[in-house]
Structures are given as structure tokens and as C-alpha cells.
C-alpha positions as CSV (number, residue, x, y, z in Angstrom):
1,M,0.0,0.0,-0.2
2,E,1.4,3.6,-0.8
3,R,0.6,6.4,1.9
4,I,-0.8,9.3,0.0
5,R,-1.5,11.6,2.6
6,T,-2.0,12.2,6.3
7,V,-5.3,14.1,7.5
8,S,-5.6,15.7,10.6
9,G,-7.4,18.4,12.5
10,T,-10.2,18.7,15.1
11,G,-13.8,18.7,14.6
12,P,-17.5,17.5,15.8
13,V,-18.4,14.2,16.3
14,Y,-21.6,12.4,15.6
15,V,-23.0,9.0,16.2
16,D,-26.2,8.2,14.5
17,D,-26.2,11.9,13.3
18,N,-26.1,13.1,16.7
19,S,-23.4,15.5,17.6
20,I,-21.6,14.2,21.1
21,G,-18.8,16.7,21.3
22,H,-15.2,17.2,19.4
23,C,-12.2,15.5,18.8
24,A,-8.8,15.5,17.5
25,F,-7.9,13.3,14.9
26,E,-4.8,12.3,12.5
27,I,-5.5,9.8,9.7
28,N,-2.9,8.3,7.4
29,V,-4.6,7.5,3.9
30,Y,-3.4,4.6,1.6
31,K,-4.1,3.6,-1.7
32,D,-3.7,-0.1,-2.8
33,G,-2.7,-1.9,-5.9
34,N,-6.5,-1.9,-7.0
35,G,-6.9,1.8,-6.2
36,R,-8.5,1.1,-2.9
37,I,-8.6,3.8,-0.5
38,T,-8.5,3.1,3.2
39,G,-7.3,5.4,6.4
40,H,-5.8,4.2,9.5
41,G,-5.0,6.4,12.4
42,H,-6.7,7.7,15.6
43,V,-8.7,10.1,17.4
44,M,-8.2,11.6,20.9
45,G,-10.6,13.2,23.0
46,D,-12.6,12.9,26.4
47,S,-12.8,9.2,27.4
48,L,-16.8,9.9,27.7
49,I,-16.8,10.8,23.9
50,L,-14.6,8.0,23.2
51,S,-17.1,5.8,25.0
52,K,-19.7,7.1,22.8
53,I,-17.8,6.6,19.5
54,S,-17.0,2.8,20.7
55,G,-20.6,1.8,21.1
56,G,-22.1,3.9,18.1
57,Q,-23.5,2.6,15.3
58,R,-22.7,5.0,12.5
59,V,-19.9,7.3,14.0
60,Q,-18.6,10.3,11.7
61,I,-16.1,13.2,12.5
62,A,-16.1,16.3,10.2
63,D,-13.0,18.4,9.1
64,G,-13.8,21.3,11.1
65,E,-16.8,23.0,12.5
66,E,-18.7,23.1,9.2
67,G,-16.8,20.8,7.3
68,R,-17.3,17.5,5.4
69,R,-18.1,14.3,7.3
70,F,-16.3,11.4,6.7
71,S,-17.0,7.8,8.4
72,L,-14.8,6.4,11.2
73,Y,-14.8,2.6,12.2
74,P,-13.6,2.5,15.8
75,G,-11.1,0.1,17.0
76,E,-10.4,-1.4,20.3
77,W,-10.9,1.0,23.0
78,S,-10.6,0.8,27.0
79,P,-12.7,3.0,29.4
80,G,-10.5,6.1,30.7
81,E,-8.5,6.5,27.3
82,R,-8.1,9.2,25.8
83,R,-7.0,7.7,22.5
84,M,-9.1,5.2,20.0
85,D,-7.6,3.7,16.8
86,V,-9.8,4.1,13.8
87,E,-10.0,3.1,10.1
88,T,-12.0,5.1,7.6
89,G,-13.2,4.4,4.2
90,A,-12.9,6.0,0.9
91,D,-14.9,8.7,1.7
92,I,-12.0,10.5,3.6
93,V,-10.4,11.9,0.1
94,H,-12.4,14.7,-1.2
């Protein structure tokens, strides 16, 4: 896989279309030999917000206050931690 960019910033987080607060994020975006785009990185924030992310059905974060949203797929998280690994799909690239 070839890393094509890193996307980072802060923005509001949405779980099932409801705003639950803000998180910072840093995601490396990759393109494989078949042209498929994926992202691997992490979000950082208050542990209460990360708890809601880990239990959400549909999680999105916006690139800035009024920015474009992209989906997040949460990884493992333990209560009290302020960082969570995440994956994204092709919607991270605009």
C-alpha cells in the first residue's frame, strides 16, 4: 500500500447523526494496488466521547466546524483512555 496523505485536525463527532462533542484526529490515507482507498489512524479526546464512539452504530467526524463529514470505524478502546485507533473508508478523500 502506498501512503498518499495524512489528514488531521479537530472537529465535531456524530454518532447516529447526533453531535456528541469534539475530537482531534490524525489519519494516514493509503491506496492499494487496486486503487482502493483506506485510512488508518486515531482520534483523541475526552474518554466519555470515546466511550460513545466505541458504542455507536454510525460514527462520523467532521473536518472542522462546518467541514465535510467522513465515517470512522472504531477499534478497541478501554475505559479511561483518551485515544482510540480508527479506520476509514474512501470518503476520507474529497
